[in-house]
N, C-alpha and C positions, 0 to 999 in steps of 0.2 A: 589539645594544646592548653597548657596551664598559663594563667595570667601571671605576669611578674609580681613578685611580692615586694611591696614598698619597704625600704629599710627604715625601721623605726628609730626614733631618737633614743639615745641611751638614757637610762634612769638617772635622775639627778645625783644620787650617791655615786654611781659608777662614773658619771661625767666629772664630778669633783675629784674622785680618786685618780682618774686618768690625768687630769690637769696637774695634780700634785706630783704624780710620777714623772711627768714631762718636766715640770719645774725643778725637780730634784735631780734630774738625770746628770747634770754637769757637776753636782756636788759629790757624786760617788756614794750616795747614801740612799737607803730605802726610805720613802716618805713615811711619816707617822700615820697610824690608822685614824680614821674619822668616825665619830659617833653622831648620828643625826640627833637634832634637838628641836623642839618646837619654839617658835618665836617667843611665846609667852614664858618659856623657861629660861630665856637669856637673862643674865643678871641686869639689874636696872642701869648700871653705868655703861653696859655694853650695848643694850638694845637700840638706843638712838643711833649708834654708829653702824649698825648692821640692818635693822629692820626699817627700810625706807626704799623709795623708788627714784630718788632724785640724784643718785650718783654718789660714790664713796668720797670723792674729793670734797664735795660740798658738805657732806656729813662730818668729815674729819676737820674741815675748816671751822665749822660750828663748835666742835668739841675742843679744838686747840685755841680758838679765839683769834685766828689769823690765817693767812695764806698757807698753802701746802705745796711743797716741792716734791719732785720725783728724782729718785736715784736708781738708775737702771743697773741691776746686778748681772743679768744675763739676757741674751736675745737670740732668736733664730728667725729665719724667714723661709717659707717654702711656697712652691707653686709658681714662682716667677717664670717668665718666658724661658723655655729651655731648661727649667729647673724642677719641673713637676707637671701635674695634670693641667691642661688648658683651663682657663677661666678661674684659676685659684691663685690668690696672692695673700698669704696669711702671715702676719707678724705676731710672734709670740715673745713675751718678755716677762722676766721676774723683776719686780721693782719694790723699792721701799718708798712709801709715802711718808714724808717727814714734815714736822712743823718748820716753816721757813725761818721763823725767828731764832730758833736755837738748834735746829737739826735733829731734834728728838724724834726717833722713829715712831710712827703712829699706826702703820699697817703694812703688811706684806701683800702684794698683789701679783697674781699670776694671770696675765692678760693674753687673750688670743683675739686679734683684730682682723676682720675681713677688709683688707685695704680697698678692694674693688667696690665695696658698698659705700665708700666715702667719696666726697668730691675730691678731685686730684690734689688741690691745694691743702686740704685737711689731711689727706693721706701722707703728703710730703711732710707736714708738721709732725704727724705721728712718728714717721721715720727719723725725724730730727731728734726726738726723745728729750726735748727740753721742758715739756709741759705735761703735767698729769693729764691723762686721757679725757676725763670728765671736764676739766678746765678748758682743754683744747676744743671740745665740742661746744661748750658754752660760749667761748670767745668767738667761735665761728658763727654763732647765732643758730646752731642746729638744735632744735628741741629734741630731747631724748628721755627715755625712762630706763632705769636700771632695776629690772624685776628680780627680786630674790626667788630662787628656785629651791634652795635648801639652806638650812642653818645647821651648824655642827660644832662639836667640841673636838679638841685634840690635845695631846700632851706635847709640850715643846721638846724637840730634840735639840742636839747641840747647834745645828744650823739655825733653827728658828730662834733659839736663845740668843745667838750671836747677832742675827739680823734685826731682831726686835729689842735688843738691849735688855733681855730678860734672863730667866734662870731655867736651865734644863729641868724638866719635870713639872713645870707649872702648867696649869690648865689654860688653854687659849680658846678663842671662839672665832668662828668664821662663817662665811656664806658663799654659795655659788649664785651668781646673778647673770642674767642675759641682758645686754644693752641693745636697745633698738631706737632708731631715729623715728620720731613721731611725725609722720607726714600727713597731710590732709586725707582723712579717710583710711589710712593704712599705717602699719609700722614696718620698718625695714631693719631686720637684725644686722648688727654691725660687730658685736663682740660678745665674748664670754669671759667672765672673770671670777676667780676665786680670791677672796679677800680674808685676811686673818689679822685679828687684833688681840692685844693683851687685855685682861680683865681690868 
């Protein structure tokens, strides 16, 4: 009898590509290809927005000099009771994080949240979609880390140019990160996010 083989986690580049494909599905477009890049190779104006562990909302607020708002572009939810495998309730959404002061787009986020890993009141807030996810966790007093797993470059397609108020063909920068609640003596994974910014 053979022992069962544990299913390994996807490589970060494959994980980021899959997230982008899911995020682009409703646009009717193939997602742009990603090219991995080292943190040290990120341009100086970009690195502070991507190379950190304290959450994208906080990094963008520092960059913009003020609060950040969320604009949900698309959403889906799977695994709810009667709607998928038991023990799964996942919210996926494509968002634009923008400067609250003037609405200027700061980043595109492709977020996949494990709602069952959150306290029920926080999960309800996530479903209300009024607050950026990092701000929501901070407001709830939940300590968390947003660990980068991959940095990459990509070329803006028409969708990215429109969403980020940029130009098709320009080089953009992004990261794949895993968010986890930092509980005493352990970390509880709660979300995966791909975040893309202009240079």
